[in-house]
MIPA-291516 format. One record per residue: residue in one letter; x, y, z of N, C-alpha, C in turn. Coordinates in steps of 0.05 Angstrom, whole numbers, padded with zeros to 5 digits, always signed. Layout:
<pts>
AXYZXYZXYZ;...
</pts>
This chain:
<pts>
X+01580+00689-00042+01561+00668-00043+01578+00644-00040;X+01568+00628-00019+01581+00601-00016+01569+00579-00035;X+01587+00552-00038+01575+00536-00052+01550+00520-00038;X+01532+00513-00053+01510+00498-00042+01499+00474-00060;X+01483+00456-00046+01468+00439-00057+01442+00442-00049;X+01419+00437-00067+01390+00450-00062+01379+00426-00076;X+01362+00404-00059+01345+00388-00075+01319+00383-00054;X+01293+00390-00064+01270+00387-00049+01253+00369-00062;X+01254+00341-00064+01240+00319-00074+01215+00318-00067;X+01200+00328-00043+01177+00328-00038+01153+00338-00059;X+01138+00320-00067+01117+00327-00086+01094+00341-00070;X+01093+00369-00079+01072+00383-00064+01039+00381-00074;X+01021+00374-00062+00995+00377-00075+00981+00399-00059;X+00971+00422-00072+00972+00443-00056+00936+00453-00069;X+00920+00457-00044+00893+00468-00051+00872+00455-00041;X+00845+00461-00048+00824+00457-00035+00819+00427-00038;X+00806+00409-00020+00804+00381-00024+00823+00364-00031;X+00849+00370-00029+00876+00359-00042+00875+00330-00017;X+00865+00333+00004+00866+00304+00023+00854+00283+00010;X+00836+00290-00006+00818+00265-00019+00839+00247-00039;X+00861+00262-00044+00882+00248-00061+00898+00232-00048;X+00896+00228-00017+00914+00213-00003+00920+00187-00004;X+00901+00167-00018+00902+00137-00024+00920+00137-00049;X+00910+00157-00067+00926+00158-00093+00958+00161-00088;X+00963+00179-00069+00990+00184-00069+01007+00160-00055;X+00992+00149-00033+01005+00128-00019+01016+00106-00042;X+00993+00101-00054+00991+00078-00076+01019+00089-00097;X+01020+00112-00104+01038+00121-00124+01068+00114-00111;X+01072+00118-00086+01095+00113-00071+01101+00085-00060;X+01081+00068-00063+01090+00040-00062+01081+00034-00033;X+01064+00048-00020+01050+00041+00001+01028+00017+00002;X+01028+00000+00016+01006-00019+00016+00989-00020+00045;X+01010-00011+00065+00992-00012+00092+01003+00011+00108;X+00987+00032+00118+01001+00054+00128+00989+00055+00157;X+01007+00069+00167+01005+00081+00202+00993+00115+00196;X+00970+00114+00204+00954+00139+00204+00964+00151+00233;X+00982+00169+00231+00991+00186+00255+00982+00213+00264;X+00970+00222+00282+00958+00247+00285+00958+00249+00317;X+00951+00276+00318+00952+00290+00351+00928+00291+00367;X+00913+00313+00365+00889+00318+00384+00865+00309+00365;X+00841+00305+00378+00812+00298+00371+00799+00314+00345;X+00815+00338+00340+00799+00355+00324+00806+00343+00291;X+00824+00330+00290+00822+00308+00262+00807+00294+00258;X+00793+00284+00276+00774+00266+00275+00744+00283+00278;X+00747+00298+00297+00716+00320+00297+00713+00333+00270;X+00734+00341+00261+00726+00358+00234+00722+00342+00211;X+00724+00314+00215+00718+00296+00195+00743+00289+00175;X+00763+00302+00181+00791+00297+00158+00798+00270+00164;X+00794+00257+00193+00810+00231+00193+00794+00211+00175;X+00765+00211+00175+00749+00198+00162+00747+00201+00132;X+00757+00227+00124+00760+00231+00093+00789+00218+00087;X+00806+00222+00098+00834+00206+00093+00831+00178+00097;X+00820+00167+00114+00820+00140+00116+00799+00125+00092;X+00780+00143+00088+00760+00132+00062+00781+00137+00037;X+00795+00155+00032+00812+00157+00007+00836+00131+00007;X+00844+00124+00030+00861+00101+00033+00842+00075+00026;X+00824+00073+00034+00806+00049+00030+00799+00045+00002;X+00794+00068-00015+00786+00066-00039+00807+00053-00056;X+00834+00059-00048+00855+00050-00062+00861+00025-00053;X+00849+00010-00035+00855-00017-00022+00879-00014-00008;X+00885+00003+00010+00907+00009+00028+00898+00005+00056;X+00910-00016+00068+00900-00017+00099+00912+00001+00113;X+00903+00005+00138+00914+00024+00154+00911+00021+00183;X+00927+00026+00198+00927+00028+00230+00930+00062+00240;X+00919+00067+00265+00921+00093+00272+00938+00092+00297;X+00951+00116+00305+00960+00122+00325+00956+00154+00328;X+00942+00160+00351+00939+00190+00355+00955+00194+00383;X+00950+00220+00390+00965+00228+00416+00988+00241+00413;X+00998+00256+00393+01017+00267+00391+01012+00297+00404;X+01030+00309+00421+01028+00330+00437+01049+00356+00426;X+01039+00380+00424+01063+00400+00420+01087+00389+00431;X+01111+00399+00424+01136+00389+00431+01132+00357+00436;X+01134+00343+00413+01126+00314+00412+01147+00295+00425;X+01133+00278+00437+01151+00259+00455+01163+00234+00440;X+01186+00229+00445+01202+00205+00435+01190+00185+00445;X+01175+00177+00468+01162+00153+00482+01140+00145+00457;X+01121+00162+00451+01103+00156+00434+01112+00145+00406;X+01136+00164+00393+01143+00150+00372+01156+00123+00372;X+01167+00118+00395+01171+00089+00402+01156+00067+00398;X+01130+00078+00410+01105+00060+00409+01099+00052+00382;X+01102+00083+00367+01094+00080+00343+01106+00059+00323;X+01134+00054+00330+01148+00039+00316+01143+00007+00323;X+01138+00006+00346+01127-00024+00357+01106-00032+00340;X+01086-00013+00336+01057-00016+00320+01064-00022+00297;X+01081-00004+00287+01087-00010+00252+01097-00039+00251;X+01116-00048+00268+01129-00071+00259+01109-00096+00264;X+01093-00094+00289+01073-00118+00294+01052-00115+00277;X+01041-00094+00260+01023-00095+00245+01035-00091+00212;X+01058-00095+00207+01075-00096+00181+01072-00076+00168;X+01067-00052+00174+01064-00027+00164+01089-00020+00144;X+01081-00010+00123+01104-00003+00102+01099+00027+00098;X+01082+00042+00111+01082+00072+00097+01078+00086+00124;X+01088+00111+00132+01079+00129+00153+01062+00149+00138;X+01042+00156+00152+01025+00180+00141+01021+00202+00162;X+01032+00222+00159+01028+00242+00184+01001+00258+00179;X+00983+00265+00194+00961+00281+00193+00958+00299+00215;X+00972+00323+00213+00975+00345+00231+00994+00364+00220;X+01000+00377+00247+01018+00399+00243+01049+00394+00247;X+01066+00408+00254+01098+00403+00254+01100+00380+00272;X+01088+00378+00292+01093+00363+00315+01086+00333+00307;X+01065+00333+00294+01056+00304+00287+01075+00293+00260;X+01082+00315+00245+01102+00307+00225+01130+00297+00230;X+01139+00309+00248+01166+00309+00265+01164+00278+00277;X+01141+00271+00294+01139+00252+00307+01137+00228+00286;X+01122+00232+00267+01123+00210+00239+01151+00207+00226;X+01161+00228+00229+01191+00223+00216+01209+00202+00239;X+01206+00208+00260+01218+00191+00283+01214+00165+00279;X+01184+00158+00275+01177+00131+00269+01189+00116+00247;X+01189+00137+00224+01194+00122+00197+01225+00117+00202;X+01243+00136+00218+01275+00127+00220+01269+00097+00241;X+01259+00099+00259+01260+00074+00275+01249+00052+00259;X+01231+00049+00245+01218+00026+00229+01242+00022+00206;X+01256+00037+00198+01272+00031+00177+01306+00025+00188;X+01311+00022+00211+01337+00017+00221+01330+00004+00253;X+01354-00010+00255+01355-00026+00286+01368-00012+00313;X+01374+00015+00312+01381+00024+00330+01360+00035+00349;X+01368+00041+00371+01347+00059+00391+01341+00086+00377;X+01317+00100+00384+01319+00127+00377+01329+00147+00388;X+01331+00142+00416+01350+00159+00430+01377+00160+00422;X+01387+00142+00410+01417+00145+00401+01419+00163+00374;X+01395+00162+00358+01390+00178+00335+01387+00208+00346;X+01370+00215+00360+01369+00238+00368+01391+00252+00387;X+01408+00235+00401+01426+00244+00415+01457+00243+00400;X+01452+00237+00373+01474+00237+00351+01496+00223+00358;X+01486+00195+00368+01510+00177+00371+01507+00157+00351;X+01483+00158+00330+01488+00141+00308+01476+00162+00289;X+01479+00151+00263+01467+00170+00239+01459+00149+00217;X+01441+00159+00204+01434+00143+00182+01424+00160+00156;X+01424+00146+00133+01408+00158+00112+01378+00140+00099;X+01378+00123+00123+01353+00106+00118+01325+00112+00129;X+01309+00116+00115+01279+00119+00134+01253+00110+00112;X+01234+00099+00129+01210+00085+00115+01197+00108+00099;X+01186+00097+00080+01170+00117+00064+01146+00134+00077;X+01146+00158+00075+01133+00180+00096+01118+00197+00080;X+01093+00200+00083+01076+00227+00075+01066+00245+00095;X+01061+00267+00084+01045+00282+00106+01018+00298+00094;X+00999+00304+00116+00977+00326+00106+00977+00347+00127;X+00987+00367+00119+00991+00392+00139+00965+00404+00145;X+00959+00405+00171+00940+00424+00185+00948+00447+00195;X+00971+00454+00196+00981+00481+00208+01002+00496+00191;X+00998+00514+00188+01025+00529+00174+01048+00542+00196;X+01068+00528+00191+01086+00535+00219+01118+00526+00209;X+01120+00501+00218+01143+00487+00217+01157+00481+00193;X+01141+00478+00173+01153+00473+00146+01161+00442+00140;X+01152+00428+00167+01170+00400+00166+01158+00381+00144;X+01133+00394+00131+01121+00375+00108+01145+00374+00082;X+01160+00393+00084+01184+00392+00061+01208+00395+00069;X+01214+00397+00095+01240+00403+00108+01256+00373+00115;X+01284+00381+00116+01297+00352+00125+01299+00352+00153;X+01287+00367+00168+01285+00362+00194+01267+00349+00215;X+01269+00338+00238+01259+00333+00257+01266+00335+00284;X+01245+00352+00298+01255+00356+00325+01241+00343+00353;X+01251+00321+00365+01239+00310+00388+01244+00317+00413;X+01227+00318+00434+01234+00320+00460+01237+00291+00471;X+01263+00288+00480+01269+00263+00492+01260+00257+00518;X+01240+00241+00524+01227+00243+00549+01237+00209+00564;X+01255+00199+00550+01255+00170+00564+01286+00167+00576;X+01301+00189+00580+01329+00185+00594+01327+00198+00616;X+01308+00198+00632+01309+00209+00662+01291+00228+00665;X+01292+00247+00686+01274+00262+00691+01279+00292+00677;X+01306+00293+00671+01310+00318+00649+01298+00318+00620;X+01282+00326+00613+01273+00328+00584+01293+00344+00564;X+01299+00331+00543+01318+00343+00524+01304+00345+00499;X+01312+00366+00482+01294+00374+00461+01316+00371+00434;X+01322+00354+00418+01341+00356+00400+01331+00345+00367;X+01347+00358+00354+01336+00352+00324+01358+00328+00309;X+01346+00321+00287+01359+00303+00270+01351+00313+00243;X+01373+00316+00226+01374+00330+00200+01385+00317+00179;X+01369+00305+00159+01382+00291+00139+01362+00292+00112;X+01373+00291+00090+01354+00297+00066+01333+00276+00061;X+01344+00254+00072+01321+00231+00067+01299+00235+00084;X+01299+00254+00104+01278+00262+00123+01256+00278+00113;X+01256+00286+00090+01236+00302+00072+01215+00283+00063;X+01192+00286+00068+01168+00269+00062+01168+00263+00033;X+01160+00242+00020+01154+00237-00007+01135+00256-00019;X+01112+00256-00005+01089+00279-00019+01084+00298+00009;X+01073+00316+00005+01056+00337+00023+01032+00348+00010;X+01012+00342+00026+00984+00349+00019+00981+00376+00036;X+00973+00399+00022+00969+00423+00036+00949+00433+00026;X+00926+00432+00038+00896+00449+00034+00895+00465+00059;X+00895+00494+00048+00894+00516+00069+00869+00511+00088;X+00846+00500+00073+00822+00498+00092+00825+00486+00115;X+00842+00468+00117+00849+00452+00139+00861+00467+00162;X+00871+00489+00157+00888+00500+00174+00863+00527+00190;X+00835+00524+00176+00821+00544+00196+00816+00544+00222;X+00816+00516+00233+00810+00513+00258+00834+00521+00276;X+00857+00525+00268+00876+00523+00283+00876+00550+00303;X+00871+00548+00331+00867+00567+00350+00887+00598+00346;X+00874+00615+00358+00889+00638+00353+00921+00644+00362;X+00923+00634+00385+00952+00630+00393+00969+00620+00376;X+00957+00590+00368+00973+00570+00353+00981+00584+00323;X+00961+00597+00316+00961+00616+00290+00987+00633+00291;X+00986+00647+00309+01007+00669+00317+01036+00659+00320;X+01034+00635+00342+01061+00622+00343+01067+00615+00321;X+01054+00598+00302+01064+00586+00277+01076+00607+00260;X+01060+00631+00258+01072+00653+00240+01101+00658+00253;X+01102+00661+00278+01129+00672+00286+01148+00653+00275;X+01142+00627+00279+01164+00607+00271+01172+00607+00244;X+01153+00612+00226+01157+00617+00199+01177+00639+00191;X+01171+00664+00208+01186+00680+00209+01216+00675+00216;X+01213+00662+00237+01241+00657+00251+01267+00637+00229;X+01243+00618+00217+01261+00597+00201+01276+00611+00180;X+01264+00637+00168+01279+00648+00148+01297+00671+00158;X+01291+00683+00186+01312+00704+00198+01339+00686+00208;X+01333+00661+00213+01357+00648+00217+01374+00641+00195;X+01367+00644+00176+01385+00644+00155+01394+00674+00138;X+01377+00690+00141+01379+00710+00133+01406+00730+00142;X+01402+00722+00175+01430+00741+00184+01453+00727+00182;X+01470+00729+00162+01488+00711+00157+01517+00736+00155;X+01539+00726+00156+01561+00742+00150+01571+00740+00119;X+01558+00723+00104+01563+00723+00078+01554+00741+00060;X+01570+00757+00041+01566+00779+00025+01555+00767-00003;X+01542+00786-00020+01528+00782-00042+01516+00761-00044;X+01491+00756-00034+01469+00738-00033+01443+00752-00043;X+01448+00773-00061+01428+00788-00068+01402+00776-00072;X+01400+00759-00090+01376+00738-00101+01362+00729-00077;X+01376+00710-00057+01369+00696-00036+01360+00719-00016;X+01371+00739-00013+01358+00759+00008+01331+00767-00007;X+01327+00772-00033+01303+00787-00037+01280+00763-00036;X+01285+00738-00039+01266+00717-00034+01255+00718-00004;X+01278+00723+00014+01274+00718+00044+01257+00746+00050;X+01262+00768+00040+01253+00790+00045+01217+00791+00038;X+01218+00781+00015+01189+00778+00005+01177+00762+00017;X+01191+00738+00033+01173+00717+00051+01167+00731+00073;X+01186+00743+00082+01182+00756+00112+01158+00780+00114;X+01156+00799+00091+01138+00813+00088+01110+00803+00084;X+01108+00785+00070+01080+00768+00066+01071+00760+00092;X+01090+00744+00107+01080+00731+00135+01074+00754+00154;X+01093+00778+00150+01079+00795+00169+01055+00809+00166;X+01043+00809+00136+01021+00816+00132+01000+00798+00134;X+01001+00770+00133+00981+00754+00129+00975+00744+00154;X+00997+00744+00179+00992+00732+00204+00970+00749+00217;X+00970+00770+00217+00944+00793+00226+00919+00786+00209;X+00923+00785+00184+00894+00777+00174+00883+00756+00176;X+00903+00729+00178+00885+00705+00197+00876+00709+00216;X+00889+00721+00236+00879+00729+00262+00848+00743+00265;X+00849+00759+00241+00830+00774+00240+00802+00766+00223;X+00812+00745+00210+00790+00730+00193+00801+00703+00193;X+00794+00686+00213+00807+00653+00207+00803+00637+00188;X+00784+00647+00171+00771+00633+00147+00783+00644+00124;X+00802+00662+00121+00810+00676+00096+00826+00654+00083;X+00819+00649+00059+00831+00632+00046+00863+00644+00036;X+00860+00667+00030+00881+00676+00017+00903+00681+00039;X+00899+00688+00067+00920+00690+00091+00931+00665+00095;X+00911+00643+00094+00922+00615+00102+00934+00602+00079;X+00930+00606+00057+00942+00596+00029+00972+00609+00032;X+00973+00634+00036+01003+00643+00038+01019+00638+00063;X+01004+00632+00082+01020+00620+00109+01031+00596+00104;X+01010+00579+00089+01019+00553+00085+01042+00546+00071;X+01043+00560+00049+01059+00558+00029+01083+00571+00039;X+01084+00592+00053+01110+00607+00070+01120+00589+00087;X+01110+00574+00105+01115+00557+00122+01133+00534+00110;X+01129+00522+00089+01143+00507+00074+01167+00520+00063;X+01166+00543+00050+01191+00557+00032+01209+00566+00056;X+01197+00574+00078+01216+00585+00100+01233+00561+00111;X+01229+00535+00108+01241+00515+00122+01257+00493+00100;X+01243+00497+00078+01256+00475+00054+01288+00485+00051;X+01297+00505+00055+01328+00507+00041+01329+00530+00029;X+01309+00544+00015+01315+00558-00005+01325+00590+00005;X+01309+00598+00031+01320+00620+00033+01352+00625+00052;X+01360+00599+00047+01386+00596+00059+01409+00595+00039;X+01403+00591+00013+01417+00578-00008+01438+00599-00010;X+01466+00593-00012+01491+00611-00020+01501+00621+00004;X+01497+00614+00029+01497+00626+00055+01501+00606+00080;X+01516+00612+00102+01512+00594+00122+01490+00607+00144;X+01473+00588+00152+01451+00595+00165+01463+00602+00200;X+01448+00613+00216+01456+00615+00241+01442+00596+00262;X+01418+00593+00263+01400+00578+00286+01409+00575+00314;X+01421+00601+00319+01431+00602+00349+01404+00603+00365;X+01383+00618+00355+01363+00624+00376+01341+00597+00371;X+01344+00578+00353+01329+00556+00355+01344+00536+00380;X+01370+00537+00377+01384+00519+00402+01375+00531+00425;X+01375+00553+00431+01365+00562+00454+01338+00562+00460;X+01324+00565+00441+01292+00557+00445+01292+00531+00450;X+01303+00505+00440+01300+00481+00445+01306+00477+00478;X+01326+00490+00490+01325+00483+00513+01304+00499+00530;X+01299+00518+00525+01271+00530+00536+01251+00515+00539;X+01242+00504+00511+01220+00486+00507+01222+00460+00523;X+01244+00449+00525+01250+00427+00538+01247+00428+00569;X+01252+00453+00581+01252+00455+00605+01219+00464+00617;X+01209+00480+00597+01184+00498+00606+01162+00489+00588;X+01165+00467+00568+01142+00462+00544+01131+00484+00537;X+01139+00505+00527+01130+00526+00515+01123+00518+00485;X+01105+00534+00473+01104+00537+00444+01128+00550+00434;X+01138+00531+00410+01159+00535+00399+01169+00562+00385;X+01142+00571+00369+01141+00598+00359+01142+00622+00378;X+01127+00616+00400+01127+00635+00423+01155+00639+00440;X+01171+00612+00442+01197+00616+00455+01212+00633+00439;X+01215+00629+00409+01230+00642+00395+01229+00673+00393;X+01202+00678+00394+01192+00707+00394+01207+00720+00422;X+01205+00708+00443+01210+00716+00470+01243+00719+00473;X+01256+00713+00450+01287+00714+00456+01300+00726+00432;X+01284+00733+00414+01305+00744+00387+01312+00766+00389;X+01298+00789+00400+01307+00816+00405+01327+00814+00421;X+01331+00801+00437+01354+00795+00457+01378+00788+00446;X+01375+00768+00430+01397+00758+00411+01403+00778+00394;X+01389+00787+00382+01393+00811+00360+01407+00832+00366;X+01403+00845+00396+01415+00866+00406+01442+00859+00416;X+01450+00829+00421+01470+00820+00431+01486+00819+00407;X+01479+00811+00387+01498+00808+00364+01499+00830+00339;X+01482+00852+00340+01480+00874+00316+01508+00883+00313;X+01530+00884+00330+01552+00898+00325+01573+00884+00303;X+01562+00855+00302+01580+00843+00286+01576+00858+00252;X+01548+00864+00249+01544+00876+00216+01516+00894+00224;X+01521+00914+00233+01493+00932+00235+01484+00935+00206;X+01499+00934+00189+01484+00943+00160+01469+00918+00152;X+01470+00895+00162+01449+00871+00154+01425+00873+00165;X+01427+00885+00192+01406+00892+00211+01392+00917+00198;X+01408+00937+00188+01396+00956+00178+01379+00950+00150;X+01387+00936+00136+01374+00921+00108+01349+00911+00115;X+01349+00892+00143+01321+00882+00151+01305+00906+00158;X+01313+00924+00172+01296+00942+00185+01281+00954+00162;X+01295+00963+00141+01285+00981+00119+01272+00961+00096;X+01283+00939+00090+01270+00925+00068+01242+00905+00079;X+01241+00897+00100+01225+00881+00114+01202+00902+00131;X+01211+00912+00147+01194+00935+00164+01188+00961+00153;X+01195+00970+00140+01190+01000+00121+01206+01019+00142;X+01230+01009+00158+01241+01035+00177+01253+01055+00152;X+01252+01081+00160+01265+01098+00147+01298+01098+00151;X+01310+01088+00128+01342+01081+00131+01358+01111+00134;X+01378+01108+00151+01401+01126+00157+01427+01116+00149;X+01435+01120+00124+01460+01115+00112+01481+01116+00135;X+01477+01142+00145+01503+01146+00164+01499+01138+00189;X+01478+01121+00200+01478+01110+00225+01464+01082+00225;X+01473+01061+00212+01462+01038+00208+01457+01029+00234;X+01473+01029+00252+01469+01018+00280+01439+01025+00289;X+01440+01055+00286+01405+01064+00297+01387+01053+00284;X+01388+01050+00255+01367+01041+00235+01362+01009+00244;X+01385+00995+00250+01382+00966+00256+01361+00965+00278;X+01370+00977+00305+01356+00978+00330+01328+00983+00324;X+01322+01003+00305+01290+01011+00296+01279+00984+00286;X+01294+00974+00272+01284+00942+00260+01278+00926+00283;X+01292+00919+00300+01286+00903+00324+01263+00915+00336;X+01260+00942+00347+01240+00950+00352+01216+00941+00340;X+01208+00944+00318+01190+00937+00297+01182+00910+00297;X+01203+00892+00300+01196+00862+00309+01181+00861+00330;X+01193+00874+00354+01178+00869+00378+01149+00885+00375;X+01150+00904+00364+01116+00917+00356+01104+00899+00344;X+01110+00885+00324+01096+00871+00312+01086+00837+00328;X+01107+00829+00344+01098+00807+00359+01079+00814+00384;X+01083+00837+00390+01059+00843+00408+01032+00850+00396;X+01033+00861+00373+01007+00861+00359+00989+00837+00352;X+01003+00810+00350+00995+00785+00347+00992+00769+00375;X+01000+00786+00397+00999+00768+00423+01018+00756+00431;X+01046+00757+00416+01069+00740+00422+01088+00754+00444;X+01100+00739+00461+01115+00751+00480+01143+00762+00464;X+01152+00780+00482+01179+00797+00467+01202+00787+00488;X+01195+00774+00511+01213+00769+00533+01205+00742+00549;X+01220+00738+00561+01212+00711+00579+01190+00714+00599;X+01194+00742+00607+01168+00746+00630+01138+00742+00612;X+01140+00759+00590+01113+00752+00576+01111+00726+00567;X+01131+00714+00561+01123+00685+00559+01109+00669+00585;X+01113+00680+00604+01104+00670+00625+01126+00649+00646;X+01152+00651+00639+01168+00634+00652+01186+00657+00669;X+01200+00648+00688+01220+00660+00707+01244+00644+00714;X+01258+00635+00691+01283+00618+00703+01299+00632+00723;X+01311+00609+00733+01327+00613+00759+01362+00619+00742;X+01376+00628+00759+01399+00632+00750+01412+00605+00741;X+01410+00584+00759+01416+00558+00753+01405+00546+00730;X+01377+00552+00726+01368+00542+00701+01380+00555+00673;X+01384+00580+00677+01394+00596+00657+01421+00585+00647;X+01439+00576+00669+01465+00562+00663+01460+00533+00651;X+01441+00520+00663+01437+00492+00650+01428+00494+00619;X+01410+00512+00613+01400+00519+00585+01418+00525+00571;X+01441+00545+00579+01465+00552+00562+01480+00529+00555;X+01489+00517+00577+01502+00493+00565+01491+00473+00551;X+01470+00470+00554+01450+00454+00541+01450+00457+00513;X+01445+00482+00502+01447+00491+00476+01475+00492+00462;X+01492+00494+00478+01518+00486+00466+01526+00463+00469;X+01521+00443+00483+01531+00417+00485+01514+00400+00460;X+01486+00411+00452+01470+00395+00436+01477+00397+00405;X+01499+00419+00405+01515+00418+00376+01545+00410+00376;X+01549+00395+00399+01577+00376+00396+01599+00396+00397;X+01605+00423+00401+01623+00435+00406+01626+00455+00424;X+01636+00478+00423+01647+00496+00442+01628+00525+00439;X+01609+00524+00416+01591+00544+00412+01567+00536+00399;X+01548+00558+00393+01524+00550+00377+01520+00576+00360;X+01515+00573+00337+01509+00597+00318+01531+00603+00303;X+01526+00618+00280+01546+00633+00265+01550+00661+00260;X+01526+00672+00258+01534+00703+00255+01548+00712+00278;X+01544+00702+00298+01565+00704+00320+01567+00682+00337;X+01590+00672+00339+01592+00641+00349+01585+00647+00385;X+01570+00632+00390+01558+00634+00423+01566+00618+00439;X+01584+00626+00454+01596+00601+00476+01575+00609+00501;X+01583+00590+00518+01563+00586+00544+01560+00611+00555;X+01580+00628+00560+01576+00655+00572+01556+00676+00560;X+01560+00670+00529+01542+00689+00513+01511+00679+00515;X+01508+00656+00516+01479+00648+00516+01468+00655+00540;X+01487+00651+00566+01480+00661+00592+01465+00696+00595;X+01483+00709+00575+01477+00737+00574+01454+00743+00557;X+01448+00728+00542+01426+00732+00518+01400+00725+00537;X+01398+00703+00549+01380+00693+00565+01378+00715+00586;X+01398+00723+00604+01390+00744+00624+01377+00766+00609;X+01385+00778+00592+01375+00798+00580+01347+00794+00572;X+01338+00767+00563+01316+00767+00554+01293+00763+00579;X+01302+00767+00604+01284+00763+00628+01267+00787+00631;
</pts>
């Protein structure tokens, strides 16, 4: 087990009607005027926006609105948000939505607290540990951005080629996260499935490690994966199942707050590859991950077949063969593919609905490696450009 630091300072307020606490929490963390940042019109149509703003008003907190966040959030909108905050003397950023809204809010909060261009931050030309006060109200279980240190943005301001980059700093964790499972009831079927896949992948990117003797962290990760495996189909069958939605919402946070990676070095090679797919084809993040994971897994399984066998047995209930961990591991990969198909998630690029050319595959492979500033991406197996090309080719 490697040395690690673990700190998640976000105050989580979980349960029914917790959005009514918004004003109190903004006041508690020093806010006087808030930017209420959101995406589609459903937050207004369901009455959530009105309840949030009424709660702010009761505490005497002024606010301005900025909607329009889309999946794979655009940096251009975040830059507009920074300008609005400065012109309106906003001192608190409040995200009301899913991961894209929360990530966009993080970008705005970074921009509000600093003088550099946001492009430079997400292109890793500058760095900072300064961010404006930020809170989140989650409306979708998936990215875990409400407690994570990560923000992922699509950079649409640097020419014709869209770029999808992340910025990860501990200061990027929101001060509070309001998590009412009932707010996720209205999530569409496809979005629910894609978000559930994202939860799984956030844990699997940390689970597949070459570090030995991380038994406790393994138990936490495997329990989370088994829970999500069960709860996604339940939420799809009954979108208003409080049990399923509550478990998924909490699992989303635990999957990406860092706890499932304690004591080991995470991989995140699949995320780097999917960011390139998402930037080029604008697909749902969880669906993009589902489309490439088994190709990645089959490409790297030789590094540690026993770890894949453990995944197969402990998460998917595959009958273990101690004399042949490779076959057991491959059956676990097949079980993952079967689960994805059962929730209507893709298991290859064709099922994702894209058919990249050889030139696009090479472009994505180079982008995945270049975004990490070295000659490779990932840690379970260090993937160079030619490796990423092979994985994408196999995923077709």
